[in-house]
Each structure stands twice: as C-alpha cells, then as structure tokens.
C-alpha positions in Angstrom: 76.3 49.3 38.3 73.1 51.4 38.8 70.6 50.4 41.3 68.2 52.1 43.7 68.9 49.7 46.5 70.9 46.5 47.1 72.0 44.1 49.8 75.4 42.6 50.1 75.9 39.2 51.8 79.1 37.4 52.6 78.3 33.7 52.8 80.6 30.9 54.0 80.3 27.2 53.3 81.9 24.1 54.6 82.3 21.3 52.0 80.9 18.0 53.3 80.6 14.5 51.9 77.7 12.1 51.5 74.5 11.8 49.4 71.2 10.1 50.1 67.9 9.6 48.3 65.3 12.2 49.0 61.8 12.9 47.7 61.6 15.9 45.5 58.7 18.3 44.7 59.3 19.3 41.1 59.3 23.0 40.5 58.9 23.2 36.7 58.6 25.7 33.9 55.0 24.2 33.6 53.5 23.4 37.0 50.3 21.7 38.0 47.7 23.0 40.5 45.6 20.3 42.1 42.2 21.9 42.8 38.5 21.5 42.2 37.9 25.2 42.2 38.6 27.5 39.2 42.1 28.9 39.2 44.4 30.5 36.6 46.3 27.9 34.6 46.0 24.2 34.5 43.8 22.3 36.9 44.3 18.6 37.6 41.5 17.0 39.7 41.8 13.9 41.8 40.1 11.9 39.0 42.4 13.3 36.3 43.8 11.0 33.7 47.2 12.3 34.9 47.0 11.8 38.7 49.7 13.1 40.9 52.2 10.3 41.8 55.7 10.2 43.1 56.8 10.5 39.4 54.3 13.1 38.4 53.9 15.5 41.3 54.4 19.1 40.1 53.2 21.6 42.7 53.0 25.3 42.0 55.6 27.8 43.2 55.5 28.1 47.0 54.2 31.4 48.2 56.6 33.8 49.9 59.2 36.5 49.2 62.4 35.7 47.4 66.0 36.8 48.0 65.8 37.0 51.8 69.3 36.4 53.4 69.7 33.0 55.0 69.5 33.0 58.8 72.5 30.7 59.2 75.6 29.8 57.3 78.6 27.6 57.8 82.3 28.5 57.4 85.1 27.9 55.1 85.2 29.2 51.5 83.6 32.6 51.4 81.4 34.1 48.6 80.1 37.6 48.3 76.6 38.1 46.9 75.0 41.5 46.2 71.3 41.6 45.6 69.6 44.0 43.3 65.7 43.8 43.3 64.3 44.5 39.8 60.6 44.6 40.6 57.9 42.0 39.5 56.0 41.0 36.4 52.8 39.3 35.5 53.0 35.7 34.3 50.6 32.9 33.6 51.1 31.1 36.9 52.7 28.2 35.2 55.5 28.9 32.7 58.7 30.4 34.1 60.4 33.1 31.9 63.2 32.7 29.4 66.2 34.9 29.8 69.0 35.9 27.4 72.3 34.3 28.5 73.8 37.7 29.3 70.9 38.4 31.6 69.8 41.6 29.8 66.4 40.5 28.6 63.5 38.4 29.9 60.6 36.9 27.9 57.5 36.3 30.1 54.3 34.5 29.3 51.1 35.8 30.9 47.4 35.2 30.5 45.8 31.8 30.4 48.3 28.9 30.7 48.2 26.2 28.0 46.6 22.9 28.8 48.7 19.7 29.1 47.9 18.4 25.6 49.3 21.7 24.3 52.3 21.7 26.5 53.2 18.1 25.6 52.3 18.7 21.9 49.9 15.8 22.0 46.7 15.2 20.0 44.2 17.8 21.2 46.6 20.7 21.4 45.1 24.1 20.8 46.4 27.5 19.8 47.3 29.6 22.7 45.0 32.5 21.8 44.6 33.7 25.4 48.3 33.9 26.1 50.5 37.0 25.9 54.3 37.2 25.5 56.2 40.3 26.7 59.9 41.2 26.6 61.5 43.1 29.4 64.8 44.8 29.6 66.3 43.8 33.0 69.8 45.3 32.6 69.0 48.4 34.6 67.6 49.2 38.0 64.1 48.0 37.2 62.5 45.6 34.7 61.3 47.7 31.8 58.8 46.6 29.2 60.4 46.6 25.7 57.6 45.0 23.6 54.6 42.8 23.5 54.7 40.1 20.8 51.7 40.1 18.5 49.7 36.9 19.2 46.3 37.3 17.6 47.4 35.8 14.3 49.7 33.0 15.6 48.7 31.9 19.1 52.3 31.7 20.3 53.5 30.1 23.4 56.9 30.5 25.1 59.5 28.0 23.9 62.4 26.3 25.8 65.6 28.3 24.9 67.1 31.7 24.2 70.3 33.2 23.0 71.6 36.8 22.8 69.6 37.4 19.6 66.1 36.1 20.7 64.0 33.3 22.2 62.1 30.4 20.8 58.3 30.2 20.5 55.9 27.5 19.3 52.6 27.9 17.6 50.0 25.1 17.7 47.7 25.3 14.7 43.9 24.6 14.5 44.5 21.7 12.1 46.8 20.0 14.6 50.1 21.1 13.1 52.7 23.0 15.2 55.2 25.6 14.0 58.5 26.8 15.6 59.8 30.3 15.5 62.3 32.7 17.1 61.4 36.2 18.4 64.0 38.9 18.4 64.7 40.6 21.8 64.6 44.1 20.2 62.1 43.7 17.4 59.5 41.5 19.0 58.9 39.9 15.6 58.8 36.2 14.7 61.2 34.6 12.3 59.8 31.1 11.4 62.2 28.2 11.7 59.8 25.5 10.6 56.3 26.1 9.3 54.7 23.0 7.8 51.9 20.4 8.2 53.6 18.3 10.9 53.7 18.6 14.7 57.1 20.3 15.4 57.7 20.7 19.1 60.0 21.2 22.0 62.8 22.9 20.1 66.2 23.8 21.6 69.0 26.0 20.4 72.3 24.1 19.9 75.6 25.6 20.9 77.7 26.3 17.8 74.6 27.1 15.8 71.4 25.2 14.9 68.1 24.1 16.2 66.9 20.6 17.3 63.3 19.6 17.8 60.9 16.6 17.5 58.5 16.0 14.6 55.6 13.7 14.1 52.7 13.6 11.6 49.4 14.9 12.8 47.7 11.9 14.5 51.0 10.0 14.6 52.3 8.6 17.9 56.1 8.3 17.1 58.2 11.5 16.9 61.5 11.7 15.1 64.5 13.8 16.2 65.3 16.7 13.9 68.5 18.9 13.7 69.1 21.8 11.3 72.3 23.8 11.4 71.3 26.7 9.3 68.1 28.0 7.8 67.6 26.7 4.3 69.7 23.6 4.8 68.0 20.2 4.6 67.3 19.1 8.2 68.9 15.9 9.5 66.3 13.3 10.7 66.8 10.5 13.2 63.9 7.9 13.5 63.0 6.7 16.9 62.4 3.1 15.8 59.7 1.5 18.0 59.8 4.5 20.3 59.4 8.2 20.2 61.8 11.1 20.8 61.0 13.9 23.3 62.8 17.0 24.3 66.3 17.4 22.9 68.7 18.9 25.4 72.1 20.5 25.2 75.3 20.9 27.3 78.8 22.3 26.9 79.9 19.0 25.4 81.0 19.9 21.9 79.4 18.0 19.0 76.9 16.1 21.2 73.1 16.4 21.4 71.1 14.7 24.1 67.5 13.6 23.7 64.9 11.6 25.7 63.4 8.6 24.0 60.3 6.7 25.3 59.6 3.1 24.3 57.5 0.2 25.6 60.0 -0.6 28.5 60.5 3.0 29.7 62.4 6.2 29.2 66.1 6.5 28.0 68.5 9.4 27.7 70.5 9.2 24.5 73.7 11.1 23.7 73.9 11.6 19.9 77.0 12.7 18.0 76.7 15.7 15.7 78.9 15.3 12.6 79.0 17.3 9.4 75.9 19.2 10.3 73.9 16.0 10.8 72.7 13.6 13.5 75.2 10.8 13.6 75.5 7.7 15.8 74.1 7.2 19.3 77.2 7.1 21.5 75.6 6.4 24.8 72.2 5.3 26.1 71.2 5.5 29.7 67.9 4.1 31.1 66.2 6.7 33.4 62.9 5.1 34.3 60.7 2.1 33.8 57.8 4.4 32.7 57.2 6.0 29.3 54.9 8.7 30.6 55.6 11.8 28.6 55.1 13.9 31.7 58.2 12.4 33.2 60.2 13.4 30.1 58.7 16.9 30.4 59.8 17.1 34.1 63.3 16.1 33.3 63.7 18.5 30.3 62.1 21.4 32.1 64.8 21.3 34.8 67.7 21.3 32.4 69.7 24.4 31.6 69.2 25.6 28.1 70.9 29.0 27.6 73.3 29.3 24.7 76.2 31.7 24.5 76.6 32.6 28.2 79.6 31.7 30.4 81.9 28.7 30.2 80.6 25.4 28.8 78.7 23.4 31.4 77.8 19.7 31.6 74.2 18.5 31.2 72.4 19.0 34.5 68.8 18.0 35.0 66.4 16.0 37.3 67.6 12.4 37.9 64.5 10.3 38.5 66.6 7.7 40.4 68.1 10.2 42.7 65.0 12.4 43.1 67.1 15.6 42.7 69.1 17.6 40.3 72.2 15.8 39.0 75.1 16.4 36.6 75.5 13.8 33.8 79.0 12.5 33.3 79.3 11.5 29.6 82.5 9.7 30.3 81.0 7.3 32.8 77.4 7.4 31.6 76.3 8.2 35.2 74.4 10.9 37.0 76.3 12.6 39.8 73.7 13.9 42.3 73.8 17.4 43.7 72.1 18.5 47.0 68.9 16.9 48.2 65.4 18.3 47.2 66.9 20.4 44.4 64.6 21.2 41.5 66.7 23.6 39.4 70.4 24.3 38.9 72.8 26.7 37.2 76.6 26.6 37.3 78.3 29.4 39.2 79.1 32.3 36.9 82.2 33.2 39.0 85.3 31.2 38.0 86.8 32.1 41.4 83.9 30.3 43.1 83.2 27.3 40.9 80.2 25.0 41.8 76.5 25.1 41.4 73.6 27.3 42.6 70.6 25.0 43.1 67.0 25.7 43.9 64.9 23.9 46.5 61.3 24.7 47.5 62.7 26.7 50.4 66.0 28.3 49.4 68.8 28.8 46.9 71.8 26.6 48.0 75.4 26.6 46.9 77.1 23.3 46.1 80.9 24.0 45.8 81.4 20.9 43.7 79.8 17.6 42.8 79.7 15.2 45.7 79.6 17.8 48.5 76.9 18.3 51.1 76.1 16.9 54.4 75.1 13.3 55.2 71.6 13.8 54.0 72.8 15.3 50.7 71.9 18.8 51.8 73.8 22.0 51.2 73.9 25.3 53.2 71.2 27.8 52.2 72.4 30.9 50.4 69.1 32.8 50.2 65.8 31.7 51.7 62.7 31.7 49.5 61.7 29.5 46.5 63.0 31.0 43.3 64.9 29.8 40.2 68.0 31.1 38.4 67.3 31.8 34.8 70.6 33.2 33.4 74.2 33.7 34.4 75.8 36.9 33.4 79.5 36.8 32.3 80.4 40.4 33.2 79.9 40.9 36.1 79.4 37.3 37.3 75.7 37.3 38.2 72.5 35.3 38.4 69.1 36.4 37.4 66.5 35.0 39.8 62.7 34.7 39.5 60.4 33.7 42.4 56.9 34.0 43.8 55.3 37.1 45.2 53.4 36.4 48.4 49.6 36.3 47.8 49.9 37.0 44.1 49.9 33.7 42.1 50.2 35.5 38.8 53.3 37.6 39.6 57.0 36.8 39.7 59.6 38.8 41.5 62.9 39.5 39.7 66.3 39.8 41.5 69.8 40.2 40.1 72.5 38.6 42.2 76.1 39.6 41.6 78.4 36.7 42.6 82.0 37.2 43.8 84.5 36.1 46.5 84.8 38.2 49.6 88.0 40.0 50.2 88.4 38.9 53.8 87.2 36.7 56.7 
C-alpha cells in the first residue's frame, strides 16, 4: 500500500458487561448550529420553530484533530490499526460525505448547506443552487479531485447512499417537486431514477438491486413508500394509511426493507418483506417514540449505515431513541440491542478475525467486540481520540475510511484511512 506516512497502533480491549441509559449528542449527516450570528449552513435560533430538545439536539462536529492515538487502552483481544492520513477537503459544514463501499471514492457537498425544509423534503424546499458536489479518489496516498458535478441546471444535493457504481443525489424543483438521480463515480454525470411532478425524497439503494424512496403529491402531507427493482419497471407502492412514511433503511437481512412511519401517536419502525420485486406485508412493527416530529426520523435515519456491496451482510444499526445511543436491531426479537454509551455512528468491523463494531462518540472512536459488551456505564475503550465518523469499510485490505473535523476550520473535513487487523503478538 502506498502512503507518504502512517502510524501503526496495537490496541487491546477487555470485554465487559453492562449497559445503562446515557444522554447522546447527535452527530448527523445534517447538523444544526445554534447561533444568532451569521454562519455557514443552517442556523436555528432560540425562538426557532424547531427548538433544541432532548429529542432534537444536533450539535455540529466538535472541533479538534482526528485519528490521534488513544492515551490509554485495556488488555485482552488485540487489534492492529494502521493510520494513513489522506488530507482534507472542503464541505458545507453540515452534510457528511458519501463513500463507495470499497472506500475508493468520496462524494463531498460544499458551499451553502440546504435549509431544514429542503433536507426534510417539506413544503418550502428550495433548489440547492449554492451547493457544489465533488468526487474524490481516496484510494491512493492523498485525496485527489476526480470531477465536479454540474449543478447549475439541476440544483443537486447529496443523497443518502452509494454503491461501487455511483451515489444518489436529489434535486428539489422550483415548482415544489423533487427528483432522484444517481451520479457515476467516474463520469460525474446524472442518471435520473425518478423525474416527475411529485415530491420524491430520501432514496436508498437496496441490496440485491433496486431503489426505495418516499413520494407525496406537492402540498400533500402523507408520503407513500416506493420500491423499484429495475429502471423501466413499474414501481411498487405502499400507502401509509393515516400516517406518512419517512426514510427507508436497509440491512444485510435478505428480502427485507425497513422504513420509518409517523402517525398521530408517534414514530414506528416497520420491517417490510420484499417479494417478487414488490413491497409485500409488514412483518414487524416497533414503536420508537411517542413523537411524530420528522426531525427525529431524520436523526434515526442519518445514523444508519447505508453502503451497498461492501463486506459481509450486517444488521440494521441506527440511533435508538429509547437507549439514547447506537443500537443493533434484532429482527428475530423485534428489539434494539444497545452498543456503547454516547455513540452517534457505527460501522461493523471489516476484519472477520476481529468481529464487532467501531462506534463514534463526540470524543473518540471506540471498539465494541460484540453486542452487550462494555463497562457498567455502557462505555467501551477508546481506539482513537477525536470526533470523526466511519464512512466505508474496505474489504481488501480490511479498512475504515474516516472523516472528522479540522481544528479552527468549520468548512473542512480531514480524511484518514485505517487498516484493521489483528496483531501478531502480545
């Protein structure tokens, strides 16, 4: 592997039992800055219609360097981590990048961050004409610009998922409609998936092929769930009844699509079977919260892993509002199994010899060897200090691609590749 400089760490961890509730500061792909002074990105003032509460708090990325070795570690199972700094890139101060599952490419949104109505695809959304999307090749020693996506005609914003071919984008229109497309990593060109007079939003790529999204008429309040296996096929539609669908999500569970559904009594997670290229029956419903605020659905979905085609199939992992941390959803029991306390992002370990989860907190990357481990407070030993988020897991070699803040530069992200592997000795 070519690299100008790197650091190798051998980290040891002691599995511990116990979990406890903890408050969590949500580090999201779209964050909120609470301020009365002009800043880049979204501003939410104290008198905002979306005040910060325990459910809604979404602070910006903490300032500070990333990928700094942890000062202390505990002993037992050893893991070797090798760090390769890749440089830093401009971004919009809000939206974290999308990465190809193999960790070779990164799509970054810079410029002016979209406002909340645009992020949530609500009435009042506007074209993202002051936003720029750029593609970087991060497979070498430094991040290298590949292309800038032409935005002047479309007003594109970064979507929620990527595969080895490209990444999703969404295009709010001036008449209130919203389109969904996919941009090729190499070409930088948009191939439209849906381009009609409805509000099509929050699309996700489905393992095994296909795209899922939500759709509502302009001015309508209830969104249906849409699934389309291949371009040109009639889409499958599932009505939300008296509620509204938000943010489909995926996992390694074959033939199952997850989606959030809000209704008068709160927010539910639904597991929906995919059969014969269509949306079939709801096989499980789990109530997540007694509020139907779309921002909570956004917070849950933005913490879920979405990469398609990289590594072994993984369970659905996302924010559990009840636990106030990242958790793994067990479809067999219908329950969330919490990970370490104060975690805001998660990715399964890419190294089969060291199974478990790498989780982000506002202060460090931590390693959880398996569900249900940690100390009495639900904590886990830090692996690397600094607040950053894993965006992809390479399959060869087993690696993570990390993004994190650059001290004193709110519009830049530092990129680090971390090769994961067991140490050969004690």
